[in-house]
N, C-alpha and C positions, 0 to 999 in steps of 0.2 A: 472310810471310804465310802464315798458317794457309788451310788449301783449308775448313774449317767454319770459313766465316764469316757470321754472323749477319746478312743481307742489310738487314734492318730499322735493325739498330745502325748499321751501316757507311753505308746512307744516311743514316741521323738524325748522326750526327759531320761527314758534310757538310755537311745543311741546316745544321748550326752554324756550321761552319769559314765560308760561305759570310753568313749572317747576321752574325756579328762584323765580318767584311772588310767587307762594305756600309755597317755603320754606321761603322768607320772611316772605309774610303776611299772608298766610295761606288761605287754599282755599274758608273758607266762606268769608274772606277779601277781595277774591280777584274777580274782575267782567272783562267778557270780552273788556269792555272799557279800561281796564288794560292793560291786554292781549295784545292789537293789536296796543296802545301806546311802550307797550315796544319796542315791533316787528316794529315796523315801517311801519306799513302797516293800511289801514283803514279798519272800522270798519264793512261792509260788505265783506273783505275778507275773514275775519274769517268764517263766514257762508258758503264760498266757500267750505272748508275743512269741520267743524264741524257743527254740528246741535245743538249746545247747549255748554255752561261748563263743562258739565257734559263728554262730549263726550271730551273736551278737557282732564279732569281730566285723562279721563279711557286711554288717550294716554301717558299721562305724564306716568303713574301705566305701561302699556305697554311697551314702555322704560326702565324705571328703573327694571321691572322684565326679562327682555329679557338680561340686562347687565348683573343684578346679576345673570343667570342661566350659563351664560356662563363662568363667571368666575368662579361658582362653579362646571361646568361641566370638566372644563379646567382643575383644581387643582384635583380634584377627580380622575380621569381617568389618573392624573400624579401619585397615589401611586400605591403600587405594592399589598400588601396585603389588606384585608377588615378593621385588626384593623388599619392598616394604611390610608384607607382612611375615616375609619371615625371618626379620630384626624384631618385628614386634613379637611374634613367638616366642623366641630366646630372651626377649624383657619380660615376659609373662616370666616364663622360667626363673629369671632373676630377681625380677620384684618378691618374687614370692621366697627365695633363698635368700634375700635382704628384709623382707619385714619383720621386726621383732616379731609378733606372733606367730608366723609362718617358719621362722628360725627354731623357737621353739619347738615346733612339731615338727620340722625334719630331723633336727636333733633327735628326738624321740622316736620318730618311723627309724632312725641310722640302728639305733644302742642292737646290739647284739638280740635283748629277749624281745625284740618288738619285728624281727627277721620276716614273720609273716606275715605281719598286718602289710609291711612293706611292699612281700613281693605279691600278695594279694591285689597292693593298690597299683602295682605297676601293671600286670595282667588286665588289671579292669582299664586302666585307663590308657594304654597305647593301644591294643585294638580302635579304641574311639578316636585317637590322633591320628592313624594313620589315613582315613579319608580327607580330613583335615587336611595336611600338607601332600598327600597326591593334588585337591583343590589347588592349591599355591601352586605346589609346581607342574600343572597344566596350564595355570592362568601365566606362567611366565613363559611356559615354551610359546604360547600364545601372544606372548606380547615380546618374543625375539630378545626374553633376557635370559631363559636357560636353554640350552644343548642335551637335552636326554631324551631318549628313545622309550623307556619304557619308566611312565612318573611314579608307579605303584614300587616300583623297584628303589626308585632315586629315593621314596617316602620312607621305605624299612631305611636306607642307608642314612639319610639324616636322621630319623627320629634314634636311631644305634649308636650314631655318634654323641647325641646329644645326651642319650643314657649313660655312656660310655664316660662323661666325665664324674657323673658319680659313682660309676662302679670301679674307676679308677682308685676311689679313695678320696677325693677332692677334698678339702674342709668346706665345710659350710662359709666360712665368712671370706672364702676365693670361689668359691662358687658363681657366683656372677663375672668377672673378670673369662672364669675355663671356660662358662656358657656361652658367652662372647666370641670368645675364639675360636671355637668349634662350628660356630654357627658363620662365621664366616671363612672358616672350610670347608664346611658345605656349600656354601655359595660358591666357593672357587669352584667345588665338584660339581658342582650343578651348568657349570659353563658360566657363570656369572665375574664380567670382567670390569674395572674401574674398582675408585674407594666407595667405602659406604655411603651414601647418601647421609 
């Protein structure tokens, strides 16, 4: 192995290898030796970048969360009205559930052996979504579309409702329709009246 290794590139290779193995085998069924073999590096190399497999799990979660937040933020910011942005938020989550590659990842994330990975992802993403949803709700109040006095509490409610679709055991193929129904309910709870645009 050359001495002048790009540390960020090597770490990214290890994270990619770990993500692939976690999706195929599950977090619990993947060991460090599997990760280094898939990445084509020596076992000791892993420990130059991570203290443990748990650190690699956190790195995988951080990568997934960052990509998810970039997608959600970019698409929501492209919307105009607050109602439009709420529909876009629901659609981004639905699109992810319907996309074949994402479907495989979502299915893998919901296997019992990946519960820790799934929970860490939810713990990472949800606090990032709260300010985004809160700003949408504040915009909706300014536009007269929503009637709530506490935008932060309303954001918790909306995100909790969307998350409950998953927690209720909704099958992955049914997720887009279920998320759309939950989003419509959330809009009504925010005081939005009238049909979906």
